[in-house]
matplotlib code that plots the C-alpha trace (Angstrom):
import matplotlib.pyplot as plt

x = [-64.1, -63.4, -63.6, -63.6, -61.2, -63.0, -60.0, -56.3, -55.8, -57.5, -55.7, -55.5, -57.5, -60.3, -60.3, -60.7, -63.9, -65.2, -64.7, -66.5, -63.4, -64.0, -66.9, -65.1, -61.9, -60.7, -60.4, -58.0, -54.9, -55.5, -56.9, -53.7, -51.7, -54.1, -55.2, -53.0, -52.8, -50.8, -50.5, -49.2, -47.4, -45.8, -47.0, -48.4, -49.1, -49.4, -53.0, -52.0, -50.6, -51.8, -53.6, -54.2, -56.2, -54.4, -53.3, -54.3, -54.9, -55.4, -56.9, -57.4, -57.3, -59.9, -58.6, -59.6, -58.7, -58.8, -60.0]
y = [-2.3, -2.2, -5.2, -4.9, -7.3, -8.6, -10.2, -9.3, -10.6, -12.6, -14.9, -14.5, -17.6, -16.3, -12.9, -14.8, -16.4, -13.3, -11.3, -14.0, -15.0, -18.6, -20.4, -22.7, -22.7, -25.8, -23.7, -21.2, -23.4, -23.3, -19.8, -18.2, -19.8, -18.9, -15.4, -12.2, -11.1, -8.2, -7.4, -3.9, -3.8, -7.2, -10.4, -12.9, -16.6, -17.9, -18.5, -18.4, -14.8, -12.8, -9.6, -6.8, -3.7, -1.1, -3.7, -3.2, -6.2, -6.2, -9.4, -9.6, -5.7, -5.3, -3.3, -4.3, -2.2, -3.8, -1.9]
z = [-66.3, -62.5, -60.2, -56.5, -54.7, -51.5, -49.9, -49.8, -53.4, -56.2, -58.5, -62.2, -62.7, -60.4, -62.2, -65.6, -64.2, -62.6, -65.7, -67.8, -69.9, -68.7, -67.3, -64.9, -62.9, -64.7, -68.0, -66.4, -67.0, -70.8, -70.9, -69.4, -72.3, -75.1, -74.1, -74.4, -70.7, -69.5, -65.7, -64.9, -68.3, -68.2, -70.1, -67.7, -68.1, -64.5, -63.4, -59.7, -60.1, -57.0, -58.1, -55.6, -55.6, -57.9, -60.3, -64.0, -66.0, -69.9, -71.3, -75.1, -75.2, -72.4, -69.4, -65.9, -62.9, -59.5, -56.6]

ax = plt.figure().add_subplot(projection="3d")
ax.plot(x, y, z, "-o")
ax.set_aspect("equal")
plt.show()
């Protein structure tokens, strides 16, 4: 899956919502602790992590490329 970043960056919490892993921003805090999330090969659990075009995020085995 490819997701276009409209601004300079998108946070991991925003990405979870855009990619339909959560239905509201309030769920992000719990989702980052429960889901297996890897950003550019490293495990990530900070919902505020800034993601930029070129980053590759794997959430529960689903790969998302940011462009």
